[in-house]
Backbone as JSON, one array per atom type, in Angstrom:
{
  "sequence": "MTDSPPDLLTLPLSEVFGPTIQGEGPAAGRSAWFLRLGGCNLACSWCDTAYTWDASRYDLRREIRHTEVQEIISSLPMEVLVIVTGGEPLLQQDQASWRELLERLRDRGCDLHLETNGTIEPNAVSRALVELFVVSPKLANAGSHRGHQQAGLHPGWTAVAQDGQAELKVVCTSASDVAEVRQLADQVGWPRRGVWVMPEGTTQEVLGARWPVIVDAAATHGLNATHRLHVLAWNEKRGH",
  "N": [[23.37, -6.81, 4.38], [25.03, -8.22, 1.13], [28.16, -9.3, -0.16], [27.99, -8.48, -2.8], [28.06, -6.07, -5.64], [25.99, -3.31, -5.0], [25.17, -2.31, -7.22], [24.32, -4.59, -8.33], [22.26, -5.7, -7.01], [18.84, -6.81, -7.15], [15.2, -6.12, -7.56], [11.91, -6.95, -7.71], [10.12, -5.48, -10.06], [7.14, -3.75, -10.89], [6.3, -0.9, -11.86], [7.29, 2.33, -12.33], [6.29, 5.51, -11.23], [5.25, 8.98, -12.12], [5.91, 12.75, -11.74], [3.0, 12.76, -9.42], [0.09, 12.42, -7.3], [-0.68, 11.39, -3.87], [-3.31, 9.48, -3.81], [-5.04, 8.51, -1.73], [-5.73, 8.08, 1.66], [-4.0, 8.99, 4.75], [-2.16, 10.86, 3.58], [-3.16, 11.8, 1.53], [-3.41, 13.7, -1.28], [-0.78, 14.98, -1.55], [2.06, 15.55, -3.35], [3.76, 12.83, -4.95], [5.69, 10.14, -5.9], [5.45, 7.03, -7.39], [6.89, 3.41, -6.67], [6.25, 0.51, -7.61], [6.1, -2.48, -6.69], [6.5, -6.12, -7.75], [4.32, -8.95, -7.18], [2.37, -10.74, -4.72], [0.61, -11.9, -1.8], [-1.93, -12.56, -1.51], [-5.29, -12.46, -3.02], [-7.37, -10.51, -3.83], [-10.79, -9.73, -4.86], [-11.55, -7.26, -6.18], [-9.21, -6.24, -6.82], [-7.17, -3.32, -7.88], [-4.59, -3.57, -8.93], [-4.04, -6.36, -10.4], [-2.2, -7.04, -12.24], [0.21, -7.25, -10.91], [0.55, -9.57, -9.58], [-1.57, -11.75, -10.8], [-0.85, -14.36, -12.66], [-3.18, -15.82, -14.28], [-4.62, -14.02, -15.57], [-2.57, -11.92, -16.63], [0.49, -11.48, -18.13], [2.97, -11.95, -16.62], [5.55, -12.13, -16.83], [5.92, -9.96, -18.4], [5.0, -8.22, -17.25], [6.76, -7.78, -15.13], [9.76, -6.82, -13.98], [12.86, -8.25, -13.0], [14.93, -5.77, -11.52], [17.77, -3.85, -11.59], [18.85, -2.21, -8.33], [20.12, -0.01, -8.78], [19.24, 1.13, -11.46], [16.37, 1.42, -10.68], [16.59, 3.44, -8.85], [17.73, 5.6, -10.27], [15.4, 6.38, -11.89], [13.96, 7.85, -10.33], [13.01, 11.11, -9.07], [15.2, 13.43, -6.58], [14.34, 14.13, -3.13], [11.96, 13.29, -2.77], [8.53, 12.64, -2.1], [8.18, 9.36, -2.1], [6.31, 6.35, -2.55], [6.11, 3.2, -1.56], [5.03, 0.42, -3.33], [2.32, -2.17, -4.04], [0.96, -4.95, -5.51], [2.6, -6.92, -3.07], [4.82, -5.23, -1.03], [6.48, -5.74, 1.45], [7.06, -8.56, 0.81], [9.34, -8.73, 0.09], [11.42, -7.75, 1.75], [13.3, -8.97, 3.62], [15.8, -9.4, 1.85], [18.78, -8.23, 0.85], [18.81, -6.66, -1.1], [16.78, -5.02, -0.58], [17.51, -3.24, 1.72], [19.34, -2.09, 0.57], [17.66, -0.25, -1.3], [15.82, 1.22, 0.1], [17.88, 2.51, 2.04], [19.36, 4.19, -0.42], [17.4, 5.69, -1.14], [16.75, 7.07, 0.87], [18.85, 8.4, 1.64], [19.21, 10.13, -0.44], [17.47, 12.1, 0.22], [14.77, 11.53, 0.4], [11.23, 10.98, 1.15], [9.57, 8.32, 2.64], [6.9, 6.52, 2.07], [5.03, 3.21, 3.08], [3.15, 0.87, 1.39], [0.48, -1.83, 2.6], [-0.56, -5.2, 3.0], [-0.89, -5.71, 5.5], [-0.21, -8.2, 6.21], [2.1, -8.96, 6.99], [4.82, -9.01, 9.29], [6.28, -5.75, 9.75], [10.16, -5.7, 9.41], [13.81, -5.12, 11.38], [14.72, -3.63, 9.43], [12.65, -2.42, 7.35], [11.43, -1.09, 9.68], [13.17, 1.07, 10.43], [13.73, 2.56, 8.3], [11.53, 3.25, 6.8], [9.38, 6.13, 6.86], [6.3, 5.97, 6.85], [3.92, 3.69, 7.64], [1.07, 2.3, 5.72], [-1.61, 0.68, 6.26], [-3.39, -2.03, 5.45], [-5.5, -4.08, 5.97], [-7.95, -6.84, 4.86], [-11.41, -7.06, 4.24], [-14.18, -9.13, 4.35], [-15.41, -8.3, 1.7], [-13.34, -8.5, 0.08], [-13.32, -11.08, -1.07], [-12.54, -14.48, -1.47], [-9.15, -16.03, -0.86], [-6.04, -17.11, -2.61], [-4.96, -20.76, -2.46], [-4.1, -21.24, 1.01], [-4.3, -18.91, 1.93], [-4.51, -15.93, 4.66], [-6.09, -13.47, 5.27], [-5.35, -11.92, 7.25], [-5.12, -9.27, 9.8], [-1.63, -9.01, 10.88], [-0.74, -9.62, 14.14], [1.43, -7.91, 15.07], [1.5, -5.51, 13.93], [0.07, -3.58, 15.74], [1.73, -2.62, 17.62], [3.21, -1.15, 15.91], [1.21, 0.93, 15.33], [0.54, 2.1, 17.54], [3.31, 3.12, 18.08], [3.18, 5.59, 16.01], [4.0, 5.13, 13.73], [2.46, 3.43, 11.77], [-0.61, 3.77, 9.83], [-4.31, 2.9, 9.49], [-5.89, 1.79, 6.87], [-8.77, 1.16, 5.05], [-11.09, -0.9, 2.81], [-14.09, -0.12, 1.81], [-17.35, -1.55, 1.3], [-19.51, -0.97, 2.31], [-21.64, 0.39, 4.95], [-22.04, -1.34, 7.13], [-19.59, -2.57, 6.53], [-17.73, -0.4, 7.54], [-18.5, -0.39, 10.25], [-17.46, -2.69, 11.09], [-14.46, -2.25, 10.59], [-13.88, -0.56, 12.76], [-14.91, -2.18, 14.98], [-12.7, -3.85, 14.76], [-10.37, -2.27, 14.79], [-10.98, -1.61, 17.32], [-10.44, -3.86, 18.82], [-8.04, -4.68, 18.35], [-6.36, -2.85, 19.63], [-5.81, -0.65, 18.26], [-5.42, 2.86, 17.3], [-7.91, 5.1, 16.89], [-7.6, 7.34, 15.84], [-5.79, 6.96, 13.88], [-6.96, 5.64, 12.01], [-8.66, 4.97, 8.72], [-11.11, 4.77, 6.48], [-12.41, 3.64, 3.1], [-14.19, 3.89, 0.04], [-14.64, 1.52, -1.68], [-13.67, 1.38, -5.49], [-12.94, 1.87, -8.99], [-14.23, 3.66, -10.51], [-15.64, 6.96, -10.94], [-18.21, 7.04, -10.82], [-19.13, 4.64, -9.23], [-17.77, 5.2, -7.09], [-18.66, 7.91, -6.65], [-21.28, 7.3, -5.89], [-20.82, 5.53, -3.58], [-19.16, 6.92, -1.5], [-21.09, 8.81, -0.13], [-22.29, 7.33, 1.74], [-20.04, 5.7, 3.16], [-18.83, 7.77, 4.25], [-20.48, 8.84, 5.93], [-21.1, 6.89, 7.85], [-18.43, 6.78, 8.7], [-18.31, 9.31, 10.04], [-20.26, 8.64, 12.17], [-18.78, 6.34, 13.66], [-16.87, 7.64, 14.55], [-14.25, 7.55, 13.04], [-11.77, 8.3, 10.55], [-11.97, 9.47, 6.95], [-11.59, 8.76, 3.38], [-11.49, 9.45, 0.41], [-10.76, 8.55, -3.23], [-8.49, 10.23, -4.63], [-7.46, 10.19, -6.97], [-8.5, 8.58, -8.66], [-10.93, 10.21, -9.24], [-9.6, 12.15, -10.49], [-8.45, 11.21, -12.68], [-9.6, 8.76, -13.74], [-9.65, 5.27, -14.28], [-6.85, 5.55, -15.5], [-4.12, 4.08, -15.98], [-0.44, 4.69, -14.49], [-1.28, 6.73, -12.96]],
  "CA": [[24.2, -6.79, 3.08], [25.82, -9.07, 0.57], [29.42, -9.2, -1.31], [28.11, -8.32, -4.06], [28.13, -4.45, -5.75], [25.04, -2.66, -4.79], [24.12, -2.39, -8.74], [23.66, -5.65, -9.13], [21.04, -6.14, -6.03], [17.63, -6.33, -8.21], [13.81, -6.12, -7.15], [10.75, -7.8, -8.96], [9.71, -3.89, -10.24], [6.06, -3.45, -12.06], [6.58, 0.27, -12.48], [7.72, 3.38, -11.39], [5.81, 6.52, -12.18], [5.19, 10.25, -11.29], [4.96, 13.17, -10.58], [1.47, 12.57, -9.37], [-0.12, 12.76, -5.92], [-0.96, 10.23, -3.56], [-4.76, 9.7, -4.26], [-5.45, 8.09, -0.49], [-5.1, 8.08, 3.06], [-3.27, 10.38, 5.48], [-1.11, 11.8, 2.79], [-4.03, 12.42, 0.18], [-3.34, 15.23, -2.04], [0.76, 15.41, -1.54], [2.67, 15.49, -4.39], [4.67, 11.73, -4.65], [5.89, 9.33, -7.03], [5.29, 5.57, -6.88], [7.3, 2.67, -6.77], [5.39, -0.56, -7.4], [6.78, -4.14, -6.9], [5.15, -7.27, -8.38], [4.08, -10.23, -6.18], [1.77, -10.71, -3.68], [0.35, -13.25, -1.23], [-3.2, -12.42, -1.23], [-5.85, -12.53, -4.24], [-8.64, -9.61, -3.46], [-11.21, -9.48, -5.95], [-11.63, -6.22, -6.72], [-7.78, -5.64, -6.86], [-6.84, -2.72, -9.05], [-3.49, -3.72, -9.83], [-3.58, -7.47, -10.09], [-1.07, -7.04, -12.97], [1.29, -7.32, -9.93], [0.43, -10.99, -9.62], [-2.4, -12.6, -11.65], [-0.86, -15.01, -14.24], [-4.28, -16.09, -14.95], [-5.01, -12.6, -16.49], [-1.58, -10.97, -17.29], [1.6, -12.22, -18.71], [3.62, -11.37, -15.26], [7.21, -11.86, -17.47], [6.09, -8.69, -19.37], [4.47, -6.86, -16.25], [7.31, -7.65, -14.11], [11.24, -7.2, -14.42], [13.88, -7.99, -11.76], [15.44, -4.59, -12.13], [18.67, -3.55, -10.47], [18.4, -1.47, -7.72], [20.8, 1.52, -9.45], [18.37, 1.65, -12.19], [15.51, 1.86, -9.97], [16.93, 4.82, -8.03], [18.01, 6.68, -11.27], [14.45, 6.92, -12.26], [13.13, 8.5, -9.17], [14.05, 12.26, -8.32], [15.51, 13.67, -5.3], [13.85, 15.01, -1.98], [10.37, 13.57, -3.19], [7.69, 11.47, -1.32], [7.96, 8.06, -2.47], [4.98, 5.49, -1.83], [6.77, 1.96, -2.35], [3.58, -0.22, -3.04], [2.53, -3.39, -4.88], [1.82, -5.92, -5.06], [2.67, -6.74, -1.48], [6.24, -5.06, -1.08], [7.02, -6.13, 2.18], [7.35, -9.86, 0.48], [10.97, -8.23, -0.47], [12.19, -6.98, 2.87], [14.39, -10.12, 3.82], [16.74, -9.39, 0.76], [19.71, -7.11, 0.72], [18.44, -5.47, -2.27], [15.33, -4.18, -0.1], [17.78, -2.35, 2.48], [20.03, -1.01, -0.37], [16.91, 0.58, -1.67], [15.22, 2.1, 0.95], [18.81, 3.55, 2.43], [20.01, 5.18, -0.72], [16.51, 6.57, -1.07], [16.58, 8.17, 2.43], [20.2, 9.3, 1.47], [18.58, 11.29, -1.53], [16.48, 13.0, 0.9], [13.21, 11.28, 0.08], [10.36, 10.42, 2.55], [9.6, 6.99, 2.25], [5.71, 5.52, 2.69], [5.1, 1.89, 2.41], [1.58, 0.29, 1.32], [0.78, -3.19, 2.54], [-2.03, -5.46, 3.4], [-0.82, -6.04, 6.65], [-0.26, -9.91, 7.03], [3.58, -9.65, 7.25], [5.24, -7.96, 10.11], [7.82, -5.19, 9.15], [11.29, -6.35, 10.18], [13.6, -3.89, 11.92], [15.29, -2.84, 8.45], [11.66, -1.83, 7.52], [10.98, -0.48, 10.89], [14.08, 2.04, 10.69], [13.79, 3.3, 6.98], [10.08, 4.03, 6.44], [8.65, 7.11, 7.8], [5.04, 5.8, 7.32], [3.18, 2.49, 6.85], [-0.22, 2.34, 5.61], [-1.64, -0.88, 6.45], [-4.82, -2.17, 4.66], [-6.3, -5.33, 5.92], [-9.14, -7.07, 3.82], [-12.63, -7.34, 5.03], [-14.92, -10.19, 3.28], [-15.64, -8.13, 0.46], [-12.31, -8.62, -1.17], [-13.32, -12.64, -1.82], [-11.37, -15.18, -0.99], [-7.8, -15.86, -1.58], [-5.36, -18.25, -2.99], [-4.41, -21.43, -1.42], [-4.5, -21.1, 2.53], [-3.31, -17.53, 2.47], [-5.0, -15.78, 5.49], [-5.82, -12.04, 5.08], [-6.04, -11.29, 8.76], [-4.0, -8.5, 10.39], [-0.48, -9.71, 12.03], [-0.72, -8.98, 15.5], [2.89, -7.22, 15.52], [1.43, -4.03, 13.57], [-0.29, -2.66, 16.61], [3.02, -1.9, 18.48], [3.94, 0.16, 15.16], [0.52, 1.91, 15.16], [1.01, 2.9, 18.78], [4.1, 4.33, 17.8], [2.79, 6.55, 15.59], [4.37, 4.94, 12.44], [1.3, 3.44, 11.0], [-1.84, 4.03, 10.04], [-4.8, 1.59, 9.22], [-6.72, 2.16, 5.3], [-9.53, -0.31, 5.11], [-11.49, -0.63, 1.74], [-15.33, -0.72, 2.4], [-18.3, -1.58, 0.42], [-20.74, -0.72, 2.98], [-21.82, 0.8, 6.43], [-21.55, -2.45, 7.68], [-17.8, -2.61, 6.66], [-17.22, 0.95, 8.29], [-18.83, -0.71, 11.72], [-16.47, -3.91, 11.09], [-13.35, -1.33, 10.66], [-14.16, 0.31, 13.99], [-14.59, -2.99, 16.04], [-11.34, -4.33, 14.31], [-9.43, -1.49, 15.42], [-10.66, -1.38, 18.92], [-10.28, -5.27, 19.45], [-6.38, -5.02, 18.58], [-5.71, -1.65, 20.09], [-5.11, 0.51, 16.98], [-5.91, 4.3, 17.93], [-8.83, 5.69, 16.08], [-7.3, 8.71, 15.09], [-5.07, 6.44, 12.69], [-7.68, 4.96, 11.08], [-9.07, 5.47, 7.79], [-12.06, 4.02, 5.59], [-12.51, 4.4, 1.94], [-14.71, 3.4, -0.38], [-14.06, 0.61, -3.07], [-14.39, 1.67, -6.48], [-12.16, 2.47, -10.1], [-14.7, 4.66, -11.43], [-16.22, 8.06, -10.58], [-19.78, 6.74, -10.8], [-19.03, 3.96, -8.52], [-17.12, 6.14, -5.79], [-20.07, 8.81, -6.3], [-22.73, 6.32, -4.93], [-20.43, 4.85, -1.86], [-18.85, 7.9, -0.72], [-22.09, 9.21, 1.3], [-22.62, 5.97, 2.69], [-19.03, 5.39, 3.89], [-18.42, 8.93, 5.05], [-21.59, 9.07, 6.78], [-20.68, 5.93, 8.81], [-16.97, 6.85, 9.24], [-18.47, 9.94, 11.17], [-20.83, 8.1, 13.26], [-17.87, 5.66, 14.2], [-15.5, 8.43, 14.94], [-13.06, 7.32, 12.12], [-11.07, 9.34, 9.61], [-12.27, 8.87, 5.97], [-10.72, 9.26, 2.72], [-11.89, 9.0, -0.97], [-9.69, 8.18, -3.94], [-8.39, 11.52, -5.75], [-6.42, 9.76, -8.24], [-9.61, 8.29, -9.61], [-11.45, 11.54, -9.69], [-9.18, 13.26, -11.47], [-8.1, 10.39, -14.19], [-10.44, 7.38, -13.76], [-8.68, 4.26, -14.17], [-5.97, 5.34, -16.04], [-2.65, 3.38, -15.23], [0.52, 5.46, -14.03], [-1.6, 8.23, -11.99]],
  "C": [[24.85, -7.85, 2.68], [27.18, -8.69, 0.08], [29.06, -8.36, -2.46], [27.8, -6.3, -4.51], [26.77, -4.39, -5.33], [24.25, -2.69, -6.08], [23.83, -3.42, -9.29], [22.64, -6.44, -8.07], [19.75, -6.01, -7.31], [16.05, -6.73, -6.91], [13.02, -6.69, -8.29], [10.07, -6.19, -9.17], [8.74, -3.87, -11.26], [6.31, -2.24, -12.73], [6.89, 1.43, -11.22], [7.16, 4.63, -11.97], [5.83, 7.72, -11.31], [5.83, 11.21, -12.21], [3.3, 12.93, -10.59], [1.15, 13.02, -8.0], [-0.69, 11.45, -5.55], [-2.78, 10.39, -3.29], [-5.54, 9.36, -2.81], [-5.11, 8.37, 0.92], [-4.72, 9.23, 3.58], [-2.61, 11.03, 4.85], [-1.99, 12.02, 1.48], [-3.63, 13.59, -0.3], [-1.72, 15.52, -1.97], [1.11, 15.09, -2.83], [3.49, 13.63, -4.0], [4.86, 11.2, -6.21], [5.67, 7.92, -6.5], [6.19, 4.55, -7.1], [6.69, 1.32, -6.44], [6.24, -1.87, -7.72], [5.74, -4.88, -7.41], [5.34, -8.29, -7.2], [3.25, -9.64, -5.17], [1.08, -11.78, -3.2], [-1.37, -13.11, -0.96], [-3.8, -12.26, -3.12], [-7.44, -11.56, -4.22], [-9.22, -9.42, -5.0], [-11.64, -8.5, -6.92], [-10.23, -5.25, -6.67], [-7.55, -4.87, -8.05], [-5.49, -2.84, -9.74], [-2.9, -5.3, -9.6], [-2.7, -7.66, -11.58], [0.37, -7.17, -12.07], [1.29, -8.71, -9.77], [-0.52, -12.09, -9.96], [-1.88, -13.0, -12.53], [-1.98, -15.67, -14.47], [-4.9, -15.15, -16.16], [-3.95, -11.98, -17.27], [-0.26, -11.9, -17.26], [2.78, -11.49, -17.98], [4.97, -11.44, -16.03], [7.45, -10.45, -18.07], [5.84, -7.74, -18.14], [5.71, -6.88, -15.16], [8.73, -7.73, -14.41], [12.1, -7.14, -13.31], [15.04, -6.87, -12.09], [16.44, -4.15, -10.97], [18.29, -2.15, -9.35], [19.16, 0.09, -8.23], [19.98, 1.97, -10.35], [16.9, 2.1, -11.67], [15.72, 3.15, -9.19], [17.17, 6.11, -8.97], [16.63, 7.11, -12.06], [13.64, 7.85, -11.4], [14.11, 10.07, -8.95], [14.57, 12.55, -7.22], [14.18, 14.2, -4.55], [12.12, 14.84, -2.5], [9.87, 12.31, -2.28], [7.74, 10.36, -2.23], [7.22, 7.2, -2.03], [5.9, 4.34, -2.29], [5.51, 1.27, -1.87], [3.56, -1.38, -4.07], [1.04, -3.75, -5.51], [1.47, -5.91, -3.39], [4.36, -6.14, -1.32], [6.9, -5.51, -0.06], [7.32, -8.05, 2.16], [8.88, -9.94, 0.24], [11.58, -7.94, 0.69], [13.17, -8.07, 3.47], [15.52, -10.05, 3.25], [17.53, -7.95, 1.21], [19.44, -5.95, -0.21], [17.32, -4.34, -1.61], [16.0, -3.09, 1.09], [18.45, -1.49, 1.75], [18.82, 0.19, -0.93], [16.38, 1.35, -1.19], [16.7, 3.24, 1.51], [19.13, 4.26, 1.46], [18.67, 6.17, -1.22], [16.53, 7.55, -0.05], [17.77, 8.99, 2.18], [19.98, 10.22, 0.54], [17.57, 12.24, -1.2], [14.72, 12.75, 0.55], [12.62, 10.83, 1.25], [9.79, 9.39, 1.69], [7.99, 6.6, 3.06], [5.78, 4.26, 1.88], [3.23, 1.75, 2.47], [1.41, -1.15, 1.73], [-0.27, -3.7, 3.19], [-2.04, -6.0, 4.53], [-0.69, -7.56, 7.47], [1.19, -9.71, 7.26], [4.13, -8.4, 8.02], [6.49, -7.02, 9.86], [8.91, -5.51, 10.15], [12.26, -5.21, 10.54], [14.13, -3.21, 10.75], [14.44, -1.82, 7.75], [11.25, -0.66, 8.4], [11.82, 0.99, 11.01], [14.18, 2.8, 9.51], [12.57, 4.07, 6.74], [9.75, 4.45, 7.4], [7.17, 6.49, 8.13], [4.47, 4.46, 6.42], [1.63, 2.53, 6.68], [-0.77, 1.24, 5.44], [-3.14, -1.17, 6.08], [-5.18, -3.76, 4.89], [-7.6, -5.73, 5.37], [-10.26, -7.44, 4.52], [-13.15, -8.44, 3.9], [-15.19, -9.85, 2.02], [-14.46, -8.0, -0.57], [-12.39, -10.18, -1.62], [-12.44, -13.45, -0.98], [-10.11, -15.23, -1.64], [-7.21, -17.21, -1.88], [-4.86, -19.28, -2.01], [-4.81, -21.42, -0.09], [-4.23, -20.05, 3.18], [-4.84, -16.67, 3.34], [-4.93, -14.17, 5.43], [-6.29, -11.24, 6.18], [-4.83, -10.17, 9.09], [-2.86, -8.96, 11.43], [-0.68, -8.67, 13.15], [0.33, -7.88, 15.72], [2.38, -5.88, 15.11], [1.07, -3.15, 14.62], [0.6, -1.93, 17.5], [3.37, -0.62, 17.45], [3.05, 1.19, 15.12], [0.63, 2.52, 16.3], [2.23, 3.75, 19.06], [4.22, 5.58, 16.88], [3.45, 6.16, 13.85], [3.6, 4.1, 11.46], [0.28, 3.68, 11.19], [-2.7, 2.88, 9.28], [-5.85, 2.32, 8.07], [-7.72, 0.91, 5.16], [-10.5, 0.26, 3.88], [-12.8, -1.04, 2.32], [-16.37, -0.37, 1.33], [-19.43, -0.91, 0.78], [-20.7, 0.29, 4.24], [-21.6, -0.14, 7.45], [-20.12, -2.54, 7.87], [-17.03, -1.91, 7.54], [-17.11, 0.15, 10.09], [-17.63, -1.83, 12.16], [-15.22, -3.4, 11.39], [-13.24, -1.3, 12.16], [-13.73, -1.0, 15.01], [-12.99, -3.73, 15.61], [-10.53, -3.53, 15.36], [-9.57, -1.63, 16.83], [-10.34, -2.79, 19.62], [-8.62, -5.31, 19.22], [-5.35, -3.77, 19.03], [-5.43, -0.58, 19.12], [-6.21, 1.81, 17.54], [-6.88, 4.95, 16.95], [-8.56, 6.54, 15.38], [-6.3, 8.39, 13.7], [-5.67, 5.37, 11.92], [-8.52, 5.66, 9.76], [-10.13, 4.49, 7.06], [-12.15, 4.62, 4.43], [-13.55, 3.43, 1.04], [-14.21, 2.47, -1.58], [-14.45, 1.19, -4.22], [-13.12, 1.95, -7.65], [-13.17, 3.16, -10.8], [-15.32, 5.62, -10.62], [-17.47, 7.69, -10.27], [-19.67, 5.62, -9.41], [-18.87, 4.44, -6.83], [-17.86, 6.91, -5.83], [-21.08, 8.44, -5.25], [-22.2, 5.91, -3.69], [-20.21, 5.84, -1.03], [-19.93, 8.45, 0.34], [-22.26, 8.31, 2.07], [-21.29, 5.74, 3.58], [-18.45, 6.7, 4.59], [-19.12, 9.22, 6.27], [-21.29, 8.22, 8.26], [-19.08, 5.87, 9.26], [-17.07, 7.87, 10.24], [-19.13, 9.45, 12.43], [-19.79, 7.16, 14.04], [-16.6, 6.37, 14.47], [-14.21, 7.79, 14.31], [-13.0, 8.26, 11.21], [-11.91, 8.59, 7.94], [-11.45, 9.24, 4.5], [-11.46, 8.95, 1.18], [-10.59, 8.73, -1.97], [-9.46, 8.98, -5.52], [-7.96, 11.28, -7.04], [-7.9, 9.03, -9.27], [-10.5, 9.24, -9.98], [-11.02, 12.25, -10.6], [-8.75, 12.43, -12.88], [-8.75, 9.01, -14.1], [-9.48, 6.34, -13.3], [-7.19, 4.31, -15.04], [-4.52, 5.23, -15.48], [-1.53, 4.63, -15.43], [0.0, 6.99, -13.46], [-1.96, 7.6, -10.83]]
}
């Protein structure tokens, strides 16, 4: 912590929205609020939140605002599931404002889930305060990334998964992608019961075409499958 008053601590906020549902992964269907932070260390070709990092397409000075933790907290109800996402939220985890945010949300009775691309290992503060990490390493279908960034899964995540605090959720476009996910999980020792595969797509039409392929392959390989329920309900409408 710093000597600054907590209400002067800031984080790069993209948006807060809810009530909605978690549309993906192990908590799919749960009532939730989303807290989206700006900034990412990757550049996935199919990213549906590129407004959090892509300055070539978005005015990031308008999309991301350094916001006091007190203001962020005041925009969220008490005793709800809060999904901290991005971008890549763990880029912020070494800041005093990160601890302040998570501690105050927990003090308000909120359950905390965090979505991450898996390139950054969670520190002790994140491990202590986040209930569940949903880790989404990127396959080749995400395309190339900026500079020399590597999209590989940080080896530290395996221990988090074995402790029951992390689940794997990987975007797939084909049956071969699903097979690659199973191979990855087996190589790093990630329990298959905590592995989810999900079809890539931001429209009902694309998801409808891919879902039978992905779910069939998931059953074949003994993995979990998750749809994108928010897309089925609201298509690409932002804020859901």
